[in-house]
C-alpha positions in Angstrom: 12.3 -10.1 -10.8 12.0 -7.9 -7.7 11.0 -4.3 -7.8 12.2 -1.8 -10.5 15.9 -2.7 -10.3 16.1 -3.4 -14.0 12.9 -1.5 -14.9 14.7 1.3 -16.7 17.2 -0.7 -18.7 16.5 -1.8 -22.3 18.5 -5.1 -22.4 21.4 -4.5 -24.7 24.2 -6.9 -25.8 25.6 -7.1 -22.3 22.8 -6.0 -19.9 20.4 -8.6 -21.2 22.9 -11.5 -20.7 22.8 -13.9 -17.8 25.3 -13.2 -15.0 26.4 -16.8 -15.2 27.4 -16.3 -18.9 29.5 -13.2 -18.1 30.9 -14.0 -14.7 30.7 -17.8 -14.5 28.3 -20.4 -13.1 29.3 -20.0 -9.5 28.7 -16.2 -9.4 25.5 -16.7 -11.4 24.1 -19.2 -8.9 25.1 -17.0 -6.0 23.4 -13.9 -7.4 20.3 -15.9 -8.4 19.6 -16.4 -4.6 18.9 -12.7 -4.5 16.7 -12.8 -7.5 19.4 -11.3 -9.7 19.8 -13.2 -13.0 20.9 -10.7 -15.6 23.7 -8.1 -15.7 21.1 -5.4 -15.8 19.4 -6.6 -12.7 22.8 -6.7 -10.9 23.5 -3.1 -11.8 20.1 -2.1 -10.5 20.8 -3.7 -7.2 21.8 -0.5 -5.6 23.9 -0.1 -2.4 21.8 0.3 0.7 24.4 2.6 2.3 28.2 3.2 2.3 30.9 2.6 4.9 33.9 4.8 5.3 37.3 4.2 6.8 37.3 5.4 10.4 33.5 5.8 10.6 32.2 3.1 12.9 28.7 1.6 12.9 26.6 2.2 16.0 26.6 -1.3 17.4 24.1 -0.5 20.1 21.4 0.1 17.4 21.5 -3.5 16.0 18.3 -5.5 16.0 18.0 -9.2 16.8 17.7 -11.6 13.8 18.7 -8.8 11.4 21.3 -9.5 8.8 23.9 -6.7 9.2 27.2 -5.4 7.9 29.0 -3.3 10.4 32.2 -1.3 10.3 34.1 -1.8 13.6 37.5 -2.3 15.2 38.8 -5.5 16.8 39.2 -5.0 20.6 40.3 -8.4 21.7 40.3 -12.1 20.6 40.8 -15.3 22.5 40.8 -19.0 21.5 40.1 -21.9 23.8 39.4 -25.6 23.8 35.8 -26.8 24.4 34.8 -29.7 26.7 34.1 -31.8 23.6 37.6 -31.3 22.3 36.8 -28.7 19.7 37.9 -25.1 19.7 36.1 -21.8 20.1 37.3 -18.3 19.2 35.6 -15.3 20.8 36.3 -11.9 19.3 35.0 -8.5 20.5 34.6 -5.7 18.1 33.9 -2.1 19.1 32.6 1.2 17.7 34.5 3.0 20.4 31.5 2.9 22.8 29.6 -0.3 22.4 30.9 -3.9 21.8 29.6 -6.8 19.7 30.7 -10.4 20.0 31.9 -12.6 17.2 32.2 -16.4 17.6 34.0 -18.9 15.4 34.0 -22.7 15.9 36.6 -25.2 14.8 37.5 -28.9 15.2 40.8 -27.8 16.8 42.7 -24.7 17.7 44.7 -25.1 14.4 41.5 -24.8 12.4 41.0 -21.3 13.9 44.6 -20.2 13.3 43.6 -18.3 10.1 41.1 -16.1 11.9 43.4 -15.8 14.9 46.2 -14.4 12.7 44.0 -11.8 11.1 41.6 -10.6 13.8 44.2 -8.9 16.0 43.4 -5.9 18.2 43.3 -2.7 16.4 42.4 -4.1 13.0 39.4 -2.4 11.3 37.0 -4.2 9.1 33.5 -4.9 7.7 31.8 -7.8 9.5 28.6 -9.4 8.2 26.1 -11.9 9.7 22.8 -12.4 11.5 22.5 -10.8 14.9 22.1 -13.6 17.5 22.4 -13.9 21.2 25.2 -15.3 23.3 23.5 -18.0 25.4 26.0 -17.5 28.3 25.7 -13.8 28.8 22.6 -12.8 26.7 24.7 -10.2 24.7 24.3 -9.8 21.0 26.8 -11.6 18.7 27.5 -12.7 15.2 28.2 -16.4 14.7 30.8 -17.3 12.0 30.5 -13.9 10.3 32.1 -13.1 7.0 34.5 -10.2 7.1 36.7 -8.0 5.1 39.6 -6.2 6.7 40.1 -2.6 5.5 43.5 -2.1 3.8 44.4 -5.8 4.2 42.1 -7.8 2.0 43.3 -6.2 -1.2 45.5 -7.4 -4.1 48.2 -4.8 -3.7 49.3 -1.8 -1.7 47.8 0.7 -4.2 44.4 -0.9 -3.9 44.7 -0.8 -0.1 45.3 2.9 -0.1 42.4 3.5 -2.5 40.1 1.4 -0.3 40.8 3.5 2.7 40.0 6.7 0.6 36.8 5.6 -1.2 33.3 5.1 0.3 32.6 1.3 0.5 29.2 0.2 -0.9 27.1 -2.0 1.3 24.4 -3.9 -0.6 21.1 -5.5 0.4 22.5 -9.0 1.2 21.8 -12.2 2.9 23.6 -14.8 5.0 24.2 -16.9 1.8 25.2 -13.9 -0.3 27.1 -11.3 1.8 27.7 -7.7 0.5 31.3 -8.3 -0.4 30.3 -11.0 -3.0 27.9 -8.6 -4.6 30.5 -5.8 -4.7 33.0 -8.1 -6.3 30.5 -9.1 -9.0 29.6 -5.5 -9.7 33.3 -4.5 -9.9 33.9 -7.2 -12.4 31.1 -6.0 -14.6 31.6 -2.2 -14.6 34.8 -2.1 -16.8 33.0 -4.2 -19.5 30.2 -1.7 -20.1 30.1 0.7 -23.0 27.5 3.5 -23.6 25.9 1.2 -26.2 25.3 -1.3 -23.5 23.3 1.1 -21.3 20.6 2.9 -23.3 19.3 5.9 -21.4 15.5 6.3 -21.0 15.9 10.0 -20.2 15.9 12.2 -23.3 19.2 13.9 -24.1 17.7 17.3 -24.1 16.2 16.7 -20.6 19.6 15.5 -19.3 21.3 18.6 -20.6 18.7 21.0 -19.3 18.6 19.5 -15.8 22.4 18.9 -15.7 21.9 15.2 -14.9 24.6 12.6 -15.6 24.0 9.9 -18.2 22.9 6.5 -17.0 26.2 4.7 -17.4 28.1 7.4 -15.5 25.5 7.4 -12.7 25.7 3.6 -12.3 29.5 3.7 -12.2 29.4 6.6 -9.6 26.8 4.7 -7.5 28.7 1.4 -7.3 32.3 2.8 -7.3 32.1 6.3 -6.0 35.1 8.6 -5.5 33.3 10.6 -2.8 30.0 11.6 -1.3 29.3 14.2 -4.0 29.4 11.5 -6.7 26.9 9.4 -4.7 24.5 12.3 -4.2 24.6 13.2 -7.9 24.1 9.6 -9.0 21.2 9.0 -6.6 19.5 12.2 -7.6 19.6 11.2 -11.3 18.4 7.7 -10.6 15.6 8.9 -8.4 14.4 11.3 -11.1 14.6 8.5 -13.6 12.3 6.2 -11.5 9.8 9.0 -11.2 10.0 10.0 -14.8 9.5 6.5 -16.3 6.5 5.9 -14.0 4.9 9.3 -14.7 5.5 8.9 -18.5 3.4 5.7 -18.5 0.7 7.4 -16.5 0.7 10.4 -18.8 0.5 8.1 -21.8 -2.5 6.3 -20.4 -4.2 9.6 -19.6 -3.5 10.8 -23.1 -4.9 7.7 -24.8 -8.2 8.0 -22.9 -8.4 11.8 -23.6 -8.0 11.1 -27.4 -10.9 8.6 -27.4 -13.7 11.2 -26.9 -16.9 10.8 -24.9 -20.5 11.6 -25.2 -21.2 15.0 -23.5 -23.7 14.7 -20.6 -24.6 18.3 -19.8 -26.9 19.1 -16.8 -30.6 19.6 -17.5 -32.7 22.2 -15.8 -35.8 20.7 -14.2 -34.5 17.2 -14.4 -34.1 14.5 -11.7 -31.0 16.1 -10.3 -32.8 19.4 -9.8 -35.7 17.5 -8.0 -33.2 15.6 -5.9 -31.4 18.7 -4.8 -34.8 20.2 -3.8 -35.7 17.2 -1.6 -32.3 17.0 0.2 -32.9 17.5 4.0 -29.5 19.2 4.5 -27.3 21.8 2.8 -24.3 20.6 0.8 -21.0 21.5 2.3 -18.8 24.0 0.4 -16.5 21.1 -0.6 -19.5 19.1 -2.0 -20.6 22.1 -4.0 -17.1 22.7 -5.3 -16.4 19.1 -6.3 -20.0 18.8 -7.7 -19.3 21.8 -10.0 -16.0 20.2 -11.1 -17.7 16.9 -12.0 -20.6 18.6 -13.7 -18.3 20.6 -16.0 -16.3 17.6 -17.0 -19.4 15.4 -17.6 -20.6 18.1 -20.0 -17.4 17.9 -22.0 -16.5 15.6 -24.9 -13.3 14.3 -23.3 -13.8 11.5 -20.9 -13.7 12.6 -17.3 -11.1 10.7 -15.3 -11.3 11.8 -11.7 -10.3 10.5 -8.3 -12.7 11.6 -5.5 -11.2 11.1 -2.0 -12.2 12.5 1.3 -12.6 12.0 5.0 -14.8 9.3 6.4 -18.3 10.7 6.4 -17.5 13.6 4.1 -20.5 12.9 1.8 -18.8 11.3 -1.2 -21.9 9.2 -2.0 -24.2 12.3 -2.4 -21.6 13.9 -4.7 -21.4 10.7 -6.8 -25.2 10.3 -6.9 -25.6 13.9 -8.2 -23.1 13.1 -11.0 -25.0 9.9 -11.9 -28.3 11.8 -12.0 -26.7 14.4 -14.4 -25.8 11.5 -16.7 -29.3 10.0 -16.4 -30.9 13.4 -17.1 -28.8 13.5 -20.3 -30.2 10.1 -21.5 -27.4 7.9 -20.2 -26.9 5.3 -17.6 -24.5 5.1 -14.6 -22.8 2.0 -13.2 -21.6 1.8 -9.6 -19.0 -0.9 -9.0 -18.4 -2.0 -5.4 -15.9 -4.5 -4.1 -18.2 -6.7 -2.0 -21.8 -7.8 -2.0 -22.4 -6.2 1.4 -21.1 -2.9 0.2 -23.1 -3.1 -3.1 -26.3 -3.9 -1.3 -25.6 -1.0 1.1 -25.1 1.3 -1.8 -28.3 0.3 -3.4 -30.2 0.9 -0.1 -28.5 4.2 0.4 -29.3 5.4 -3.1 -33.0 4.3 -2.8 -33.3 6.1 0.5 -31.8 9.3 -0.9 -33.8 9.3 -4.1 -37.2 8.1 -2.6 -39.9 8.3 -5.3 -37.2 9.7 -7.7 -35.7 6.2 -7.9 -39.0 4.3 -8.5 -39.7 4.8 -12.2 -42.7 2.7 -13.3 -43.6 1.8 -9.8 -46.7 2.7 -7.8 -45.9 6.0 -6.1 -42.9 6.8 -8.3 -42.4 10.4 -9.5 -43.3 11.4 -13.0 -39.7 12.2 -13.8 -37.9 9.3 -12.1 -35.3 6.7 -12.8 -34.8 3.1 -11.5 -32.0 1.5 -9.5 -31.0 -2.1 -10.2 -28.7 -4.3 -8.1 -26.7 -7.0 -9.8 -24.5 -9.5 -7.8 -23.2 -13.0 -8.4 -25.4 -14.6 -5.7 -28.8 -13.5 -7.0 -31.3 -16.1 -8.0 -31.7 -16.7 -11.7 -35.0 -14.9 -11.9 -33.8 -11.8 -10.1 -30.6 -11.8 -12.1 -32.5 -12.0 -15.5 -34.7 -9.1 -14.4 -31.7 -7.0 -13.5 -29.9 -7.9 -16.7 -33.0 -6.9 -18.7 -33.3 -3.5 -17.0 -29.7 -2.7 -17.6 -29.8 -3.8 -21.3 -33.0 -1.9 -22.0 -32.1 1.3 -20.3 -35.0 1.0 -17.8 -32.5 1.2 -15.0 -30.7 4.5 -15.0 -28.4 3.4 -12.2 -27.0 -0.1 -11.9 -25.2 -1.1 -8.7 -23.1 -4.3 -8.6 -20.0 -6.2 -7.7 -17.6 -8.0 -10.1 -20.8 -9.5 -11.6 -21.1 -6.2 -13.6 -17.9 -7.3 -15.5 -19.6 -10.5 -16.8 -19.9 -10.8 -20.6 -23.6 -11.3 -20.1 -24.1 -7.7 -18.7 -25.0 -5.2 -21.4 -26.1 -1.5 -21.1 -28.3 0.6 -23.4 -26.1 3.7 -23.0 -23.4 3.6 -20.3 -22.3 7.2 -19.7 -20.6 7.1 -16.3 -18.7 4.4 -14.4 -18.3 5.0 -10.6 -15.7 2.7 -8.9 -15.8 2.6 -5.2 -12.7 1.6 -3.2 -10.4 1.7 -6.2 -7.6 -0.2 -4.5 -9.8 -3.4 -4.8 -9.9 -3.1 -8.6 -7.3 -3.0 -11.3 -7.3 -0.9 -14.5 -8.1 -4.0 -16.5 -11.3 -4.5 -14.6 -12.2 -0.9 -14.9 -11.6 -1.1 -18.7 -13.8 -4.2 -19.0 -16.7 -2.3 -17.6 -16.0 0.8 -19.7 -15.8 -1.4 -22.8 -19.5 -2.1 -22.4 -20.3 1.4 -23.5 -20.8 2.5 -27.1 -18.3 5.3 -26.5 -15.8 5.8 -23.7 -17.8 6.6 -20.6 -16.8 9.1 -18.0 -15.0 7.6 -14.9 -15.2 8.6 -11.3 -13.0 6.7 -8.8 -13.9 7.0 -5.1 -11.8 6.1 -2.1 -12.7 6.5 1.5 -9.0 6.3 2.5 -7.4 9.7 2.4 -4.2 9.6 0.3 -1.2 11.9 0.8 -0.6 14.0 -2.3 2.7 12.3 -3.1 1.0 8.9 -3.2 -1.8 10.3 -5.3 0.7 11.6 -7.9 2.6 8.3 -7.9 -0.2 5.8 -7.9 -3.2 7.7 -9.4 -1.2 9.9 -11.8 -3.6 9.3 -14.7 -6.5 10.8 -12.7 -7.3 14.3 -11.7 -8.0 14.5 -7.9 -10.8 16.1 -6.0 -10.8 16.2 -2.2 -13.6 16.5 0.3 -12.1 17.7 3.5 -15.2 18.8 5.3 -17.7 16.7 7.4 -21.4 17.6 7.0 -22.8 19.7 9.9 -24.6 17.7 12.6 -22.2 14.7 12.4 -21.5 13.5 15.9 -18.1 13.6 17.6 -16.2 10.3 18.1 -13.6 9.9 20.8 -10.9 7.2 20.8 -9.2 5.4 23.7 -6.5 2.8 23.7 -7.3 -0.1 26.2 -4.4 -2.3 27.4 -5.5 -5.9 26.6 -3.8 -7.3 29.7 -5.6 -5.0 32.2 -8.6 -7.0 33.4 -10.1 -3.9 35.1 -10.0 -1.9 31.9 -11.4 -4.7 29.9 -14.3 -5.1 32.3 -15.0 -1.4 32.0 -14.9 -1.8 28.2 -17.7 -4.3 28.2 -19.6 -2.2 30.7 -19.4 0.8 28.4 -20.8 -1.4 25.6 -23.8 -2.3 27.8 -24.4 1.4 28.7 -24.4 2.5 25.0 -26.9 -0.3 24.1 -29.1 0.7 27.1 -29.1 4.3 25.8 -30.4 3.0 22.4 -27.0 2.6 20.6 -25.5 -0.3 18.8 -22.0 -1.8 19.3 -19.5 -3.2 16.8 -16.9 -5.7 18.1 -14.2 -6.1 15.4 -11.9 -9.1 15.2 -9.2 -9.9 12.6 -10.2 -13.6 12.1 -13.4 -15.6 11.8 -12.5 -18.8 13.5 -9.7 -19.4 16.1 -8.5 -22.5 14.1 -8.7 -20.8 10.7 -5.9 -19.1 8.9 -8.1 -16.6 7.0 -8.4 -13.0 8.3 -11.4 -12.1 6.0 -9.8 -9.0 4.6 -8.0 -7.6 7.6 -4.8 -5.7 6.4 -2.6 -6.9 9.3 0.8 -5.6 10.1 3.5 -7.7 11.6 3.4 -8.2 15.4 6.2 -6.1 16.9 6.0 -7.8 20.3 8.5 -10.3 21.6 6.3 -13.2 20.8 3.4 -13.8 18.4 0.0 -14.3 20.2 -3.2 -15.8 18.7 -5.5 -13.3 17.2 -9.1 -13.0 18.7 -11.7 -14.6 16.4 -15.3 -13.7 15.7 -16.9 -17.0 16.7 -15.0 -17.4 20.0 -15.5 -13.8 21.0 -19.3 -13.9 20.3 -19.6 -17.0 22.4 -17.6 -15.5 25.3 -19.6 -12.2 25.2 -22.9 -14.1 25.3 -21.7 -15.8 28.5 -20.1 -12.7 30.1 -21.7 -11.1 33.1 -21.3 -7.6 31.6 -23.4 -8.4 28.5 -25.7 -11.1 30.0 -29.1 -11.1 28.3 -28.0 -9.0 25.4 -28.4 -10.6 21.9 -25.0 -10.9 20.2 -24.8 -11.4 16.4 -22.0 -12.2 14.0 -21.0 -11.0 10.6 -18.2 -12.4 8.4 -17.2 -13.3 4.9 -18.1 -17.0 5.0 -21.8 -16.2 5.6 -24.2 -16.2 2.6 -25.4 -12.9 1.3 -28.9 -13.6 2.8 -27.3 -14.2 6.2 -25.2 -11.1 6.0 -28.3 -9.0 5.1 -30.3 -10.5 8.0 -27.5 -9.8 10.4 -27.2 -6.2 9.4 -30.9 -5.7 9.4 -31.3 -7.1 12.9 -28.4 -4.9 14.0 -29.8 -1.8 12.5 -33.3 -2.5 14.0 -31.8 -3.1 17.4 -33.1 -6.7 17.9 -29.4 -7.7 18.0 -27.6 -4.6 19.3 -24.2 -6.2 19.5 -22.5 -7.3 16.3 -19.2 -9.2 16.4 -17.7 -8.8 13.0 -14.6 -9.1 10.8 -13.5 -6.1 8.7 -16.4 -6.6 6.3 -17.9 -3.6 8.1 -14.9 -1.5 7.2 -16.4 0.5 4.4 -19.9 1.5 3.4 -22.0 -0.1 6.2 -24.2 2.7 7.5 -26.0 2.3 10.8 -26.7 5.7 12.3 -27.5 4.2 15.7 -24.1 2.7 16.1 -22.3 4.6 18.8 -19.5 2.3 20.1 -16.9 0.1 18.5 -14.4 -2.2 20.2 -11.5 -3.3 18.0 -9.6 -6.3 19.4 -5.9 -6.8 18.5 -6.0 -3.2 17.3 -2.2 -3.1 17.3 -2.2 -5.6 14.4 -4.2 -3.3 12.1 -2.9 -0.5 10.0 -3.8 3.1 10.6 -5.9 3.5 7.5 -8.0 0.4 8.2 -8.6 1.5 11.8 -9.6 4.9 10.6 -12.1 3.3 8.2 -13.5 1.0 10.9 -13.9 4.0 13.3 -15.9 5.7 10.6 -18.7 3.2 11.1 -19.8 4.9 14.4 -21.0 8.4 15.1 -22.8 8.6 11.8 -26.0 9.9 13.5 -26.5 12.7 16.0 -25.2 10.8 19.0 -21.5 10.9 19.9 -19.5 7.7 19.5 -16.6 6.0 21.3 -14.0 3.8 19.8 -12.0 1.5 22.1 -8.8 0.1 20.6 -7.8 -3.0 22.6 -4.1 -3.7 22.2 -0.8 -5.0 23.6 1.4 -2.2 22.2 4.9 -1.8 23.6 5.7 1.9 24.4 7.6 3.5 21.6 6.8 0.6 19.1 5.3 1.3 15.7 2.0 -0.1 16.9 2.0 2.2 19.9 2.7 5.2 17.5 -0.2 4.1 15.3 -2.7 3.8 18.1 -1.7 7.0 20.0 -2.0 9.0 16.7 -5.4 7.5 16.1 -6.5 8.5 19.6 -5.2 12.1 19.1 -6.8 12.9 15.7 -9.6 12.2 13.2 -7.7 14.0 10.4 -7.5 11.2 7.8 -4.8 13.0 5.8 -2.6 13.3 8.8 -3.2 9.6 9.7 -2.4 8.6 6.1 0.9 10.5 6.2 1.8 8.7 9.5 0.8 5.4 8.0 3.1 6.1 5.0 6.0 6.9 7.3 5.5 3.7 9.4 4.9 1.2 6.7 7.1 -0.1 3.9 6.3 1.9 0.9 5.8 -1.3 -1.1 2.8 -2.0 1.0 1.4 1.5 0.5 1.9 1.4 -3.2 0.5 -2.0 -3.7 3.4 -4.1 -4.9 4.0 -6.0 -1.7 0.4 -7.4 -1.8 1.7 -10.1 -4.0 4.8 -10.8 -1.9 7.3 -8.8 -4.0 9.6 -6.1 -2.7 8.8 -2.4 -3.0 8.6 -1.3 -6.6 10.7 1.8 -5.8 14.4 1.5 -5.3 15.7 5.0 -4.4 12.6 7.2 -4.8 10.6 7.6 -1.6 7.1 9.1 -1.7 7.4 10.3 1.8 10.3 12.7 1.1 10.6 13.1 -2.7 7.4 15.0 -3.5 9.4 17.7 -5.4 11.1 15.0 -7.5 7.8 13.4 -8.3 6.2 16.7 -9.2 9.0 17.8 -11.5 9.1 14.4 -13.2 5.4 14.5 -13.7 5.6 17.9 -15.5 8.5 16.7 -17.7 6.8 13.4 -18.5 3.6 15.1 -19.5 5.5 17.5 -21.7 7.3 14.6 -23.5 4.0 12.7 -24.0 2.2 15.7 -25.2 4.7 16.1 -28.1 5.1 12.3 -28.7 1.9 10.6 -27.4 3.0 7.0 -28.2 6.7 7.7 -27.5 7.7 6.6 -31.0 10.6 9.1 -31.0 11.7 7.9 -27.5 12.5 4.1 -28.0 14.7 3.8 -24.9 12.0 5.4 -22.7 9.4 3.1 -24.3 11.5 0.1 -23.6 11.9 1.2 -20.0 8.1 1.4 -19.7 7.7 -2.1 -21.2 10.0 -3.5 -18.5 8.1 -1.5 -15.9 4.9 -3.2 -17.0 6.3 -6.6 -16.9 4.5 -9.1 -14.6 3.9 -8.0 -11.0 4.9 -4.4 -11.8 1.9 -3.9 -14.0 -0.3 -5.0 -11.1 1.5 -2.3 -9.1 0.7 0.4 -11.7 -2.8 -0.9 -12.1 -3.5 -0.4 -8.4 -4.9 -3.9 -7.7 
């Protein structure tokens, strides 16, 4: 199944039946090619747009290799014999300004007589096919398109008149299954439906109060509309339904956790957190103080905290999270910090040790009297180190345990786990979160951190079971970073790029060179979230190993040690590479995106991202956040082949203009398919949203959230709302549960 097309239908006597059972094997096989197997799925395959008699498609806007359905008028048609003895029919259709060619092949002129008799000048129709190119003149054309002539391809005169009056639905289709086949199947189904076949997940009281049509009426209006008003009304109802079902499940999850209860972890005067605040060499920003107070109050309560902490790159999320962990430690509990990679886990451990100093060295020589201990637990540790870490976690000797997925192992136990901090939430699903939380004697508090700013509409849709805190200030003293776009094909600019790297290193800085791949012959990209190449031809991506070798031999960097960092290296090799880089013994580091989050080298002042046009906005923003972390200003050079006006060009120009992560996230959301943003497309599926768009439907999402929370507050397990519960069950089926779990 693809997306949510049947996600709000409880399969009834008809909706749950196979299309082949109701409409025959031929139609069933045809619809199966689009992933449509049941009647319910067919009805949830909504029209993409509508054609109207007399309203022509803009033929100049068509894109090569795109499967299209266009409304146009036949301008001229000719049939001729080919040199091989066959026949060729060329047709030109027009929108009144531009023209598009159609071509039909036949064994003889007689074989094309059917088309010749129908495609006469002045006839209007819908033409479907893949946009190709005429090899003789280079103009766009459709080869052997399917078509439907308006007012002609009907059973009787009355139907012809009706067809010219009604909007004509155009469906997401393919060359094998054109839109007219889908429309025909839907038209055959609609008269068979009864209200009992289409249970409505929206409560009757809600429908009446918001003056929304019932589901059956909305589906009929969407597929067989009388006019534009019917289309708008149906779409508004179905949009709201999508948002409501999703928000109802998020509200139910939130309600379940809230009912579990947690151990209160109130702040303690004179404890480790007080001592930590006293030794901080800087003043907390207003945002850090505000969010810190929010967390402190929730940790002191007996309902489990469930909070998302997001903020700008370098906004000080780690300090805020550490103060929350210390409050829990002061109250006699433990905190676990879950990181997605070993590099990031080790970086977190080093950062926490540096921040805490003697306050993190309980039981050690030089440790403070009132101190705790930090333990690192990863999958690659030696048996002896791992046993020691496990013992410290289980005994409670370690107040803070930092780790990767290794923390989820059944062998890991805690004495009194009070707080779970999850870094980079998009790398973990709810199931993994719950596995760690289950290791506590009672439900622990939860703090989810993300370094990628998220537009409010996405936060409501994807993180709806969490309260949100935002850090939108950068601590004073943080250096400025400027960004420039460098054309990859300009040798003079590239030479200057490497000269700039040399100058930064000579001034005591460090340089990151980021590539999308490890090896030029490998297919892996080591975590790079690449977007499709929008150039005319795909080009090979630069790779870490080849770039490192080239830079070592380049005249601009001659004599400078060049290191590498990538995911195939052992943890020890990664640690050594980062240590050498931080120390300056290897001041140039060629790396994959493993440096994207968490790697903190204050001396790093320059970053060169190769093939930058193939990275998404958010990932480039994260990468850029690795420089300018000290007092020296930084420069980020985005090397790219981006065509003017292309999505890649828009991404890069926006990055060069601003460091506002929330603005960049909004641009990213506009440019990318929402399925990618929301997570569903990571597994290859289509977007999970059919009509709802988080970029423009914030008001719908907000209203649905309020309504859903009200319903769940009165009926926490939805026992009195079986149709809504059934819709949620379908929503959670298979890949859609992964979408909701934010994997």
